[in-house]
Each structure stands twice: as C-alpha cells, then as structure tokens.
N, C-alpha and C positions, 0 to 999 in steps of 0.2 A: 678700461685701459685705453689711453690715447695711442692711436696707431699711425698718426701722421705728424709731420714736422710743423711746428708753429710758424716756421718761416715760409712754408709753402701754402699760404692762405691768401685769398684775395677777398676784400670786402666789397660786395655788390650792393648798390642802392636799392635794388628790388628784393634780393633774396638773403642779404646778410653775408655771413662768412661762407665762402666757397673753397673747399679743400682740393688741392691738386696733387696728383701723383708725381713722382720724380720725373717720369717721362714727359708729362704735360708741362711741368715746370721748365724743363730743358727746351721744349718746343716753343713755349711762349717767349723765351728769351733769344730766339733766333731773329735775324733781320727780317725774315719772311713774315713772322707773326707781329713783331714790333711795328712793322709798316702799317698795320691796321689801326694803330693809334692815330694816324694822320689821315684817315679816310672817314669822312662823315657818313653816318648811317643813312641819313635822309637827304643826301645831296644838298641842293640849295634850298631846301625847305626852311632852313634857318633864316633866309631872307624874309620869309613871311612870319615864321614863329621863331623868334630869337633864341628861345631855350633849346632848340633842336640842334645842339652842337655835339651830341654824343657820337661815339665812333663805332666802327666795326669791331674794334678790340673788345670792348665791354659786351657787345651783343653776342659775339661768338662764345665768350665764356658763359654767358647766360643760356645760350642754346645747349651747351654741354651740360650745364646744371639741370636743365629741364629733361634732357635725355636720361640723365642719371636718375632723376625722380620718377620718370615713367618706368624705367627698368625696375626700380625698387617696387613700385606699385604692382607691376606685372609678375613679380616673383622671379625676375631674370637677373637680378643684381647679386653679386657675390658679397659676402661680409666685408666691412671696411678693413679688417685685419688682412684679408687676402688682396683686396684692391690696392692697398698702399704698400704691400710687400713685393718688392721686385723679384724675389725668389720664387714666388708662386706663379706657375705657368699652366694652370689647369685650363681646359677648353672653356669653362664657364668664365674664368677670369679674363681670358683673351677676348671672348665675346663682349663682355662688359666694357673692358678697356677700349676695344676697337670702336664701339659705338660712341663712347665718350670722345674719342679722338676724331672720328668722322664729324661729329657735331662741332667740335672745337675748330676743325680745319675747313669747314664747309665753305667759308668765304675767303679762303687764303688767296685766291686769284682775283679778288675784287679790284675793279678799276677805280680811277680817280673820281671822287664824289659818288662812289658806289655805282648804281645802275645808270646814272646820268650820262656818262661818257661811253658806257659799254655798247649802246646801240650804234654809236658812231664806228666803233671797231668792227662790229658785226656787219654793218653796211659796207664798210671799206673792204672787208674780206681779204686781208693781206695773205694769210695762209690758206683760207678756205678755198680761194680761187686759184691758188698756185698749182701748177701742173704736177708738182711732186708732193703736194699736200694730200691729206686724207679727206678733204671736203667737209670737215666738221666746222661748226661755227667758231669764230674767234670770240668766245664768250668767257666769263669768269670761271665757269664750272670746269671747262677744259684746261684753262690756264692753271687753276688750282690743282687739278689732277696731274698736270705736267710737273708742278713743283713737288708733289708728293712722290712721284716716281723717278724724277731725274735730277736729284740733288744728293747723290751718293758721295759726298765729300765731307770733311770735318765741319760740323756745324750745319750741315744740310738736313732737311726733313727726312729724306730717304735714309741717310746715314744713321740718324738718331733712331728711327723706327727699327732698323736692322739691329742696332746695338741692343735694343730691348726685345729682340726676337719676334718682331711683328712684321707682317707682310705688307709692303707699301701698296701692292696691287689690290689687296683686300680692303685697305682703307680707302683707296681710290674708288673701288666699286661701291662701297657704302656711301661715299660722298655723292656719287652719281645716282644712287638709288637702284642699282642693278645687282644687289647681293642676292644669293640664293634664299636667304632668310626673308620671308614676307614680313615678319614682325619687325625686323631691323629696318627694312625699307620704309615701313609705315611710320616708325618712330621718327625717322629723319625726313621723310618726304610724303606727306599726305595732307588731307584737308584740315586735320588737327594734329600738327606735328610739333616737335620741340622748337623748330625755327619760328613758326608763327606764334607759338605760345609766348616766346620771348619778345619778339619785336612789337607785337600789339601793345603789351604792357609798357615796354621800354620807350617806344615812340610816344605813347600817350603821356608817360611820366615827364619826359624831357620837353615835349612840345607844349604841354599844358592843355592839349585837346583830349577830351575824355572819350572820344569815339571808340578808341581801341581797348577800353577796359572790359574785363570779364572776370568771373569768379574762378581763378586758377586752382585754388585749393579744392573747391567742390568738384571741379571737373576732374582733377587728378585722382581724387578719392574713388571715382567711379570707373577708372580704367580697368579693363579685365583682359586676361589672356584666354582665348578660346581656341579649340582645335577644329579646323575645317579641312577635311580631306587630307589629314596627316600633316597639316601646316599649322604652326602657331600664328595666330592672327590677333591683332589688337581690336577690341570692341569696347564700347562705352555703355554702361548699364543704363537701362531705360529711365531710371530715377533722375538721371542727369540730362534728360532730353532737352529741357529748356536751357540748360547751361551750354549745351552743344549749339543750340540755335542762337543763343546770345553771342557766343564766340564767332560764329559765321556772319552774323549780322553786324557785329562790331568791325570785322575785317571789311565787309562790304561797304559800310559807312565810311571807314577810314580811307579807303582808296577812292571812293566817290567824292567825298567832301574835302579831303586834304591832298592826297597824292596826285590825283588826276584832275582836280578842280583847276580852273583857269589861273587862280591865284597861286596854287601850289606847284603847278607844272611849268609855269612860264620861264623861270630862270634855268630850269633843267633842260627845257627845249632849246634855249639859247646856247647853253654850254655844249649840248650835243652837236648843234650845227657848227659851232666854232671848232670843236674837236675834229669833226669830219673834214672841215676846211684845212686844218693843220696837218691832218694825215695826208690829204691830197697833195699838199705843198711840201711834204717831207720835213715839217717843222716840229714834229713830236714823235716820240718813240712809237714804232710800229709793233705789231704783235710778234713778228719774227725776231725783232730786236729784244723784246721782252723775254722771249724764250731763250735767246742767247745769254742774256744777263742771268737768268735763273740758273742756267747750266754752268756759268763760269764766274759770275760776279754778284753774289747776293747783296753786298753792300750797295752796289749801284742800283739794283732792283728796289731796294728799300726806298730810294728816292722817287719811285713812281707812285706818287700820292697826290693829295689835293694841293699841297704847297707847290709841287712841280707844275701842275696845270695852271694855277693862278699866276705863277711866276712867268710861265711861257706867254700867257695871254697879255700880262702887263708889259713884259719886255717887248713883244712884237708891236704892241699898241704904242709904246713910247718911242720905239725906233722908227716908226713910220711904215712898218711892213704891211699894215692893213690899209694904207692910204689909197692903194689902187683898187680897193674893193670897199666902197662906202658902206655897203650892207653889213659886211663883217666888221668893219670899224665901228659902226653904230652898235652892233650886237655886243662887241667887246666892251665898249664904253658902258653899256647898260649892265653887263655882267660884273664889271669891276666896281661899279658904284651903286649897284642895286636900284637902277632906274627901270621901272617896269614898262614893258611894251603895252600897246593898246590891244584889246581883244576885239576881233571881228565877230559881231553878233548878228546872226540872221537865222532863219528857219533851218537852213541846211546844216548849220553847225550847232544845233541845239542838243543838249544832253537828252538821251532817250532810254527808256526801259524796253528791251526787245526780247524776243524768244530765241533761245539757242537753236531750236530745231527748225526755225523758219529761215533757212539760208537765203532763199530768194528775196525775202523782205529785207534782210540785212544787206545783201549785195546791192539792192536798189537804193537803200539809204546811203551807203558808202559811195555809190556811183553819183548820186545827187550832190554829195559833199565834194567829190572830186571835180564834178562839172562846174560847181560854183567857184572852186579854186581856179580852174582854168579861165572862167569868165573874169575873175579878179586880175589874174595875170595878164590877160589881154588888155584890160583897162589900163593897167600900169604901163604896159608896153606902148600904148597909144598916147596916154595923157600924163604919165608919171615922169619923174626925174630919177637921177641915180640915187637920190636919197629915199626913194619910195621902195618899200619892200614888205613882203609878208613871210611869215614862218608857219609852216603847216605841221600840225602835230595831231595827226589822225592815229589813234592807238593801234599798236600791233597786237596787243592782248586786251581783251575786254574784262570787265569786272563781274565775276559771277559769285553766287552763293556756293553752289557745288556744280559739278559737271552733270548735265542732264542724263537720264537713263539712256536715251537714244544715242547721245555722244559716247557714253561709256561702252555701249554695245558695239558701236562703230569702230572704236579704237581699242577694244579689249585685247589683252595679251594672254588671258586665261579663259578656259571654258566656263569656270565658275566665277561670276562677277564678285563674289565675296573674297576672292583671292587677289583681286586687283589692288594695287598699292594705294591709290589715291583716295577713293571714297570712304567716308566715315561709316562705321558699322555700329549698330545698336543691338545690345544684348537684352532680350526680354526675360521676364521672371521664369518662364518655362524652359529657358535654355536656347530658344530659337534666336537666330541672328539675322538681321535685315540690314540692307543698305538704308541709310538715313532717309533718303528720298522715297523709300517704300513704306515708311512707318506712317500709319493712318492718322495719328493725332499729332503729326509734326507739321509745323508751318512750312518747313523746307520742302515737304512733299508738294505743296502748292507753289512754292517759289523756285523750285529746282530748275525750271526751264528759263528763268529770267536772267538777263544780264544787263549791265549798264554800259551804254555806248557814250563815251565822253570825248568828242572831238574838240580840239582847240586850234584856232588860227589867230596868230598875233601879227601886229603890224607896227610900223613907225607912226609917229604923230601925224606927219604930213599925209601918209597913206590913209590914215583914219579919216581925215577931213575930206580927202578926195572920194573915198568910198561912200562917205555920208552924202556928199553932194550928188553922187551917181545913184543914190537910192539902194545901194547894196546893204549898208548897215541899217537895220530896221528896228533895233531895240535900244 
C-alpha cells in the first residue's frame, strides 16, 4: 500500500525517486531552504570544470536520503507507514525523522559559493570578536543552528518544527554532532557519514572527474549496529574493508587533485579575498546583519546567495569602487571573467605528504613557506608597482585519510576510543570491533599518519615576471 503522496517526491539524478514527509516538504518550500538552489556546491570549481554547477539544494536532499538508507540498514528506521503518517509520534519515529531533518538542514547556513566566502566571514569575526558575543566562529554551522532555533514565526523553520511537535534544540544538536546518541552523531558526522557519501558521488557526477566514485551500495550493505559499553555504535563489517579504504582514498584524491589543487582553488581564493575586503569596507552583509534578517526578514535572507555576491562584485567594479585598490580591482576582474592568476612555484610552496604526528616538521615547513612569502613581499615593496600583488592560500585544514591514533588520543572526549564520533570502526567475524587504523590488513593502518599539505600562492602577470627575474620562481 502506498503511504506517501505522489506530489511529495523529488527525482534525484543519483538515487532516483526520493520521498518526503509533509514536514520535510514544508521545510523545503521555505525561503531558507529555497535559497540553497542559488548556492553552488563546489564554489568556483565550475570555472575549471564547467559541469560543476550543482547546488546545495540537491546535495542536502541527497544527504537526507543517505541518512535514511543508513538507518534502514542499521535497523533503526521505522516502517514507511509510520514515517509518512503525521499522527505517529513514537520515540522511534521521532528519532528517525529527526535524523532525516538534521541531514536535510545541515547546510542551511551555507554562505555564498559555499565554503568559498565562509573563511572571509570567520577571519573578519563580526560576532566572534564582539564583546557581547559568545566567541563562537562566524561559520555556516552556527548560522544554520541560529536559523533552526530563532525563526519561530509563520513560515520559519522553528515554527514548522514545533507545529510537528519536534524540538528545534534537538535538531540543532544533531546538526552540530553533539547529540547524546553516538550512533546519530556518527551517521551525520564521521569519516564515513551521510554527507560525505553524497558529495563524493554528486561532485564526481557533475564535474565529470571520477576521483570521488566508490561502491555506495556495497558499502551500505555492510553497515552494522553494535553495542559498546551500552551505546549503539555504527561499524562496518570487515568484508567491506576495501570498500571503506576506497571511500577514504577517493575523498583524499578528490581534495588533493581537485578542491585544493592550484587549478581548483585559485578562484575560490580570489573570491575569499574580495569578500574579506568588502566586509572590511562595509559593502556586503555582515554576520550580525544576516542574523537580523533571519530573525525578522527571511525573504531578504533568501537573497544572500551566489547571485548577490557576483552582483556586488560586478557593481563595485563598474562603479569604480575598486579603483583605489588596484590589487582588488584586478582580482575582481579575474573573478568576473574567469581570468586565472599565475601560480608561484618554488620549493617552499610544493605539495607534500607529511606525518600528522610530526608537529615540529610541519611547523618548520609552514615557517619556510611563510618566510618565502615575506621575502616575496619585500621584493614587491622594493621593486614592484601598484599592479604587482600576491595572494597567499596556505591551507587552514590539511587533507587526511583519517585522524591518526595519536591525534585521536590527544583530542578524545571518551575514555573508550570506540565511542569517539569520527573514526570508522570495523566489525570482525568474531564480533570484535576495531578502529580502522588498528586493523592489521588495512592499507589505512599504514597511511593513517599521512596528510597532504597543499599550499598555493598566486600572483599577477607582472609579479610573475618580476619573481622569475629575481630567481624566486624556479619551476
């Protein structure tokens, strides 16, 4: 018997038909969720790979679908008759629906061009550094949480959740990964979670780059629910060990060769720099202004999207607002018309595989990169003109397969590492459960300490020629 409305179905290019509950349907048609249609999933990657035009809208629905499939496989899903019946309010139904919602809403606070401009807001720290603020980062996670908890008016997310007798704070905790349920946190936030399961396939599909592909069905089939010290925990059966490794290696390659490569990251770095400049000059919405819109004017907040950012850049470029800053003007021109900057290539800015546990080695390499940046800046100060500039993009987060055991122990929140949210767990035939990095026949056991350090430094054409003449550029 069909238990859902034919009208509450979305067709996804990866998964086919995705059925939505009445609650989810209402949420999807709010200004907050519809805004995600106008935010590209991969920022400016579309400048390099033209097919990568997909949005956070489709991705978030895909994340919800994967969360649903994981719960089904773990035996934690309720029957569809209960899930799609608004009258059913059992604890099991609420748990299932809440996880679907957290997955659906996890990117609700996404910035323009996704993570591209987010770092500019974090750097600027409008509310983070405010004396009356809580000192939390001005990031998409906290902005999304604010939307979930502070829109208790007709058509607001808080209002809708309450109408369906769901606790907004509970959904917010799930989105942040701090729910009392270890299993729920793992489904939403771990090395193999519903978010990564979607974006690897989706990004590969739209970009045409196959680095992100893995066997989703085989992996899902081997998800298991195990009990550890009284907690339900997600583990993956040992038979799928190589599928797990394939998943993690796909993600490592995707970030190394696409997202963080010089070609993939250059326009995102430019956009971040322009966004930071606009924030400093008061020419773009600040974080506190966004919070004000969320509380009072969701239709205006809807306009905080990719189109808004590009329109601001274009308007200020045409009006001459950037004329007093030739560096920003050149960056804006390149961003508007997809004119790539040059890459500064020298030994100090080379991509390197390093060890997570060798902090002194890492610090030394970063210091050398920073010293080289300072040397270049001194050359430009002495011999350059106002048209000469560099853009430094030393990563804030490095690309890892998994967090090393030493790092896990250092940052653990539980006495038993198997209860930690993030690390993947492997279930053996005899019922024993191990961290993936502790499994003897796993490649990840040998690779778990490794990470990829991918610094990028970009420059104008005239700067490139100057640095080449000075012997800085050696490749």
